[in-house]
C-alpha positions as CSV (number, residue, x, y, z in Angstrom):
1,M,0.0,0.0,0.0
2,G,1.1,3.6,-0.5
3,N,0.9,5.0,3.1
4,S,2.5,4.3,6.4
5,R,0.1,1.6,7.6
6,P,1.7,-1.9,7.8
7,D,1.4,-3.7,4.5
8,G,0.3,-6.7,6.4
9,I,-3.1,-5.4,7.4
10,R,-4.6,-4.0,4.2
11,N,-8.3,-5.1,3.9
12,V,-9.2,-3.9,0.4
13,W,-9.0,-6.2,-2.6
14,R,-9.5,-4.6,-6.0
15,I,-9.7,-7.2,-8.8
16,A,-8.6,-6.0,-12.2
17,G,-10.9,-6.8,-15.1
18,V,-10.3,-8.1,-18.6
19,A,-8.7,-4.8,-19.7
20,S,-6.1,-5.2,-16.9
21,L,-5.3,-8.7,-18.1
22,A,-4.8,-7.4,-21.6
23,T,-2.4,-4.8,-20.2
24,M,-0.5,-7.5,-18.4
25,V,0.0,-9.5,-21.6
26,L,1.2,-6.4,-23.4
27,A,3.6,-5.5,-20.6
28,A,4.9,-9.0,-20.5
29,S,5.5,-9.1,-24.2
30,L,7.6,-5.9,-23.9
31,F,9.7,-7.5,-21.2
32,V,10.5,-10.8,-23.0
33,G,13.9,-10.4,-24.5
34,I,13.1,-6.9,-25.7
35,R,12.7,-4.3,-23.0
36,L,13.0,-3.8,-19.3
37,G,11.1,-0.6,-18.5
38,S,9.9,1.7,-15.8
39,H,6.2,2.3,-14.8
40,E,3.4,2.3,-17.2
41,K,3.7,6.1,-17.4
42,A,6.8,5.7,-19.7
43,P,6.0,5.0,-23.4
44,P,7.4,1.7,-24.7
45,A,9.9,3.5,-27.0
46,A,11.7,5.0,-24.0
47,L,12.3,1.7,-22.2
48,P,15.8,0.3,-22.1
49,P,16.6,-3.2,-23.4
50,S,15.9,-6.1,-21.1
51,P,17.9,-9.2,-20.1
52,S,17.2,-12.4,-22.0
53,T,14.6,-14.5,-20.1
54,V,16.5,-17.8,-20.6
55,G,17.9,-19.0,-17.3
56,A,21.3,-20.5,-16.7
57,P,21.5,-24.2,-15.8
58,P,21.1,-25.1,-12.1
59,S,24.6,-26.4,-11.9
60,T,25.9,-22.9,-12.1
61,V,24.1,-21.7,-9.0
62,P,26.6,-20.7,-6.3
63,G,26.3,-22.2,-2.8
64,P,23.9,-20.6,-0.4
65,G,26.7,-19.0,1.7
66,T,28.7,-17.7,-1.3
67,I,29.3,-14.0,-1.0
68,A,31.8,-12.0,-3.0
69,P,33.8,-9.2,-1.2
70,P,32.7,-5.7,-2.3
71,P,35.3,-3.5,-4.1
72,A,37.1,-1.4,-1.5
73,A,36.1,1.9,-3.1
74,L,32.4,0.9,-3.2
75,A,32.4,-0.2,0.4
76,A,34.1,3.1,1.5
77,D,31.5,5.1,-0.5
78,F,28.6,3.2,1.1
79,A,30.1,3.6,4.6
80,Q,30.1,7.4,3.9
81,L,26.5,7.2,2.9
82,E,25.5,5.3,6.0
83,T,26.7,8.2,8.2
84,K,23.9,10.4,6.6
85,L,21.1,7.9,6.9
86,H,20.4,7.7,10.6
87,A,19.4,4.1,10.0
88,V,20.7,0.6,10.1
89,A,20.9,-0.1,6.4
90,G,22.1,-2.7,4.0
91,I,22.3,-3.6,0.3
92,A,23.0,-6.8,-1.5
93,I,24.0,-6.5,-5.1
94,S,24.4,-9.1,-7.9
95,A,24.7,-9.2,-11.6
96,V,21.7,-11.0,-13.1
97,G,22.1,-14.7,-13.8
98,T,22.4,-17.8,-11.5
99,A,26.2,-18.0,-11.7
100,Q,26.7,-14.8,-9.7
101,A,27.7,-14.4,-6.1
102,P,26.3,-11.3,-4.4
103,I,28.2,-8.5,-2.7
104,T,26.9,-6.9,0.5
105,L,27.2,-3.5,2.0
106,G,26.0,-2.1,5.3
107,D,25.0,-3.6,8.6
108,W,21.4,-4.7,8.1
109,Q,21.4,-8.3,6.9
110,S,18.0,-10.1,7.5
111,G,14.5,-9.7,8.8
112,P,10.8,-10.1,8.0
113,A,10.2,-10.2,4.2
114,W,6.9,-8.3,4.5
115,S,5.4,-7.8,1.1
116,T,8.6,-8.6,-0.9
117,I,7.8,-12.3,-0.4
118,K,4.7,-11.7,-2.7
119,V,7.0,-12.0,-5.7
120,P,7.9,-15.7,-5.2
121,L,4.3,-16.3,-3.9
122,I,2.7,-14.9,-7.1
123,I,5.3,-16.8,-9.2
124,A,4.2,-20.0,-7.4
125,A,0.5,-19.2,-8.0
126,L,1.1,-18.4,-11.7
127,R,2.7,-21.9,-12.2
128,E,-0.4,-23.5,-10.6
129,E,-2.5,-21.9,-13.4
130,N,-3.2,-24.1,-16.4
131,P,-2.6,-22.4,-18.7
132,P,-0.5,-19.8,-16.8
133,V,-2.5,-16.6,-16.8
134,V,-2.0,-13.5,-14.7
135,T,-5.2,-13.0,-12.6
136,G,-6.6,-9.8,-11.2
137,A,-5.6,-11.0,-7.7
138,M,-2.0,-11.5,-8.9
139,N,-2.0,-8.0,-10.4
140,S,-3.3,-6.4,-7.2
141,A,-0.9,-8.3,-5.0
142,I,2.1,-7.0,-6.9
143,T,1.2,-3.6,-8.2
144,E,-0.8,-2.5,-5.2
145,S,0.7,-4.7,-2.5
146,D,-2.9,-5.8,-1.8
147,N,-2.8,-8.2,1.2
148,A,-6.3,-9.5,0.8
149,A,-5.5,-10.6,-2.7
150,A,-2.2,-12.2,-1.6
151,E,-4.0,-14.0,1.3
152,L,-6.5,-15.4,-1.2
153,I,-3.7,-16.6,-3.5
154,W,-1.9,-18.2,-0.5
155,A,-5.0,-20.0,0.5
156,G,-5.4,-21.3,-3.1
157,L,-2.0,-23.1,-2.9
158,G,-3.4,-25.4,-0.2
159,D,-3.1,-25.5,3.6
160,P,-0.4,-23.3,5.1
161,V,2.3,-25.9,5.2
162,I,1.7,-26.9,1.6
163,A,1.5,-23.3,0.5
164,A,4.8,-22.5,2.2
165,H,6.5,-25.5,0.5
166,T,5.1,-24.5,-2.8
167,V,6.7,-21.0,-2.5
168,E,9.9,-22.6,-1.2
169,A,10.1,-24.7,-4.4
170,V,10.2,-21.4,-6.4
171,L,13.0,-20.1,-4.1
172,R,15.0,-23.4,-4.4
173,Q,15.0,-23.2,-8.2
174,T,17.1,-20.1,-7.8
175,G,19.5,-21.4,-5.1
176,D,17.7,-19.6,-2.3
177,P,17.5,-21.8,0.8
178,T,15.0,-19.6,2.7
179,T,12.3,-21.3,4.7
180,V,8.9,-19.7,4.2
181,Q,6.9,-19.1,7.3
182,S,3.7,-21.1,7.3
183,Q,2.1,-20.1,10.6
184,K,0.9,-16.6,11.7
185,V,3.6,-15.8,14.3
186,R,2.0,-12.3,14.7
187,P,-1.8,-12.7,14.3
188,E,-2.4,-9.3,12.8
189,F,0.0,-10.0,9.9
190,T,0.3,-12.6,7.1
191,A,2.2,-15.7,7.8
192,F,4.3,-15.5,4.6
193,G,5.1,-11.8,5.3
194,Q,6.9,-12.8,8.5
195,T,9.4,-15.1,6.6
196,D,12.9,-14.2,7.6
197,W,14.5,-13.3,4.3
198,S,18.1,-12.1,4.2
199,L,19.3,-9.6,1.6
200,T,21.8,-12.0,0.2
201,N,19.2,-14.7,-0.4
202,Q,16.7,-12.2,-1.7
203,V,19.1,-10.9,-4.3
204,R,20.2,-14.4,-5.1
205,F,16.5,-15.2,-5.9
206,T,16.0,-12.0,-7.9
207,S,19.1,-12.3,-10.0
208,A,18.1,-15.9,-11.1
209,A,14.4,-15.4,-11.3
210,V,14.5,-12.5,-13.7
211,C,16.3,-14.8,-16.2
212,D,13.6,-17.4,-16.1
213,S,11.1,-17.0,-19.0
214,A,8.4,-18.5,-16.8
215,N,8.5,-15.4,-14.6
216,E,8.4,-12.7,-17.2
217,A,4.8,-11.8,-16.6
218,I,5.4,-11.2,-12.9
219,F,8.5,-9.0,-13.6
220,A,6.3,-7.1,-16.0
221,L,3.9,-6.4,-13.1
222,M,6.9,-5.2,-11.1
223,G,7.3,-2.4,-13.7
224,R,3.7,-1.2,-12.9
225,I,3.9,-0.5,-9.2
226,E,1.4,2.2,-8.1
227,S,2.9,5.6,-7.8
228,G,2.4,5.8,-4.0
229,Q,5.0,3.0,-3.6
230,S,7.5,4.4,-6.0
231,W,10.1,5.4,-3.5
232,G,13.6,3.9,-3.2
233,I,14.6,2.1,-6.3
234,G,11.2,2.9,-7.7
235,T,12.6,6.4,-8.4
236,I,15.1,4.9,-10.9
237,P,13.9,4.8,-14.5
238,G,13.7,1.3,-16.0
239,T,13.5,-0.6,-12.6
240,R,11.3,-3.6,-11.9
241,F,10.8,-3.7,-8.1
242,K,8.7,-4.7,-5.2
243,G,8.7,-3.2,-1.7
244,G,7.7,-4.4,1.7
245,W,7.3,-2.6,5.1
246,G,6.0,-3.1,8.6
247,P,6.6,-2.5,12.3
248,S,8.5,-4.5,14.8
249,P,6.7,-5.6,17.9
250,T,7.8,-2.3,19.5
251,G,6.4,-0.3,16.5
252,S,9.7,0.6,14.7
253,Y,9.3,0.2,10.9
254,L,11.5,-1.8,8.6
255,V,11.3,-0.8,4.9
256,R,12.8,-2.9,2.2
257,Q,12.8,-3.5,-1.6
258,M,14.1,-5.9,-4.2
259,G,14.4,-5.3,-7.9
260,V,16.4,-5.2,-11.1
261,L,18.2,-2.1,-12.4
262,A,19.4,-1.3,-15.9
263,A,23.1,-0.4,-15.9
264,P,25.4,0.7,-18.7
265,N,27.0,-2.8,-19.0
266,G,24.0,-5.0,-18.3
267,F,21.4,-5.6,-15.5
268,V,21.9,-5.5,-11.7
269,A,19.8,-7.3,-9.1
270,V,19.5,-5.5,-5.8
271,A,17.9,-6.0,-2.4
272,L,18.0,-3.2,0.1
273,A,16.6,-2.4,3.5
274,A,16.6,0.4,6.1
275,Q,15.5,0.4,9.8
276,P,15.4,4.2,10.6
277,A,16.5,5.3,14.1
278,S,13.2,7.2,14.4
279,G,11.2,4.1,13.7
280,K,9.0,6.0,11.2
281,F,7.9,4.6,7.9
282,E,8.4,7.9,6.1
283,D,12.0,8.0,7.3
284,G,12.6,4.5,6.1
285,T,11.3,5.3,2.6
286,A,13.4,8.4,2.5
287,D,16.5,6.3,3.5
288,L,15.8,3.9,0.6
289,T,15.5,6.8,-1.8
290,E,18.9,8.1,-0.6
291,M,20.3,4.6,-1.2
292,A,18.7,4.6,-4.7
293,T,20.4,7.9,-5.5
294,W,23.7,6.3,-4.4
295,L,23.1,3.3,-6.6
296,T,22.3,5.5,-9.6
297,A,25.6,7.3,-9.0
298,H,27.5,4.0,-8.9
299,L,25.7,2.1,-11.6
300,G,28.9,1.8,-13.7
301,A,30.8,0.2,-10.8
302,L,28.1,-2.4,-9.9
303,P,28.3,-6.0,-11.1
304,A,26.1,-6.3,-14.1
305,A,25.4,-8.9,-16.8
306,Q,22.9,-10.2,-19.4
307,C,21.0,-13.4,-18.8
308,A,22.5,-16.5,-20.4
309,P,21.4,-16.9,-24.1
């Protein structure tokens, strides 16, 4: 959702109609091996080229604990940024493709996934459809972060344990060992949103998932996020992204995002998070926007690649 309420307690489910589905198909077609674009406000001609959507073989997936050391200059520049954020922050960065080991910057490493977990959830649901068709609920869950839609999709995968394993299967295909939470550990929030998802595993998932042609329609939806949620890397043109946010038991907000950026020499998968000292949602989104500005200034120095042909 686009305000400071936890994205785990939204009660409105808006189902898109046939026209929305047509838009999904068009957006997906633009993404498949042709273009990776920004939000629907940008005309197709302005969108930069996309990575190929053919994935690398599973044997090239690095081990779950594999992390590459960041370049010294990049680490020093990010440390300087951290002094201005007044937050515990972190970024994981990887070139797209399953053969890539991520680099990490900052102190924040892992915590509740909140609505970022909706990406593998909706991918899992799409694969259950025969034929695979993007539904109105899938559209709402990604583009609006609609929790009622996501809960309905979760329930459609089976009982909570089966649903969690179904989403985990999507993660495992990318080399991500994350265990999806099946039970409501905090009754007011979704079970899946409380999954502990580290930045390194999240960027590992993103870098591989974007190169899988089966996921192209979902990444197209990630280019159509509603304007109220276009902070952080959503301010960077040509980005496919999904955000998540929510309060700790003491009320302090965590704000995080995952996505794919277009760089001069290829495409970059990123996962970033900020836990502001103030505990305020607005400060967390402002921190992510500062981090996005930093990423834009360093795009040429970030690891980037095209998906394997």
